[in-house]
C-alpha positions, 0 to 999 in steps of 0.5 A: 500500500505505500505505492498508493500513498506515493501516487497520491502524493505525486498527484497532489504535487502535480495539481499544485504545479499546474496551478502554479503555472498560471491556470486561472483560479476563480476570484483570484486577486489581480490588478490591471492598469492602463497608462495612456501616454503620447508616445510611440510603441518604441518610446513606451517600451524604452521607458519600461525599464526605468519605471520597473526600477522605480517600482517593482524592482524595489521588492526582493527577488525582482526580475524583468525580462522581455518577451517578443509577441505582437509588440514589446512585452515584458514579464517580471516577478518579485515577492513581498515579505509577509509575517502575520500580525494576527496569527502570532507565534506561528512562524509557519505563516511567515513567508513570501507573497510572490507575484507576476507582472506582465507589461505590454507597450503599445502605441499611446499606452502601456498595459500592466497586469499583476497576477498569480499572487500567491503566498508560500509559507516559511519552509524553515518552520519547525512544524512545516509551512502554512501555504495560503496559496493563490490569494483571492478577492474573497476567501472561498466559503470552504477555505481551510488551512491545516492546523488553523480553524476556519475563521483563523484561516480566513483571517490569515488569507484576508491579512495577506490579501490586504497587505498584497493589495496595499503594496501592489497598488503602491507599486503600480502607482509608482510605475505609472507616475514614473512613466508619466514623468519620463514621458513629459516633454 
């Protein structure tokens, strides 16, 4: 019977890997902003790196790369450090909130999308990490986390969501203001 246990573990790991690859989760937290600029596509693309450096690059682990599609496109990622103020004495809930940034430079606009916002718990915790997973606009009615009551699990999710929302809105604002400042004559 240990083979059955191993197979179940592999299925569980594969399921979380598929979700990590960007499968849309209903109600997943994401932010989109469109910045209108009086510039050509190439000029907008030239400003993206400066805007990134003044915003998302301020977070740990920030990386930005270009992806050539229909026009200049950029993919980036970073993380936000998280430690719960609500669930004290539980180092398992500490960890990072990872997110992905997609930027598309077009004639007269720059579209920025922050998605795949996911909490991962501290892997160095003695009792193992508490992973919230994909953050949602509202915690599902059946939301549970191992080792926490339902109300504490929802409160922990909401705390992580609120922190991510505040930080990402701030970074989006910095990104937009840098683009506008650099685009001004």
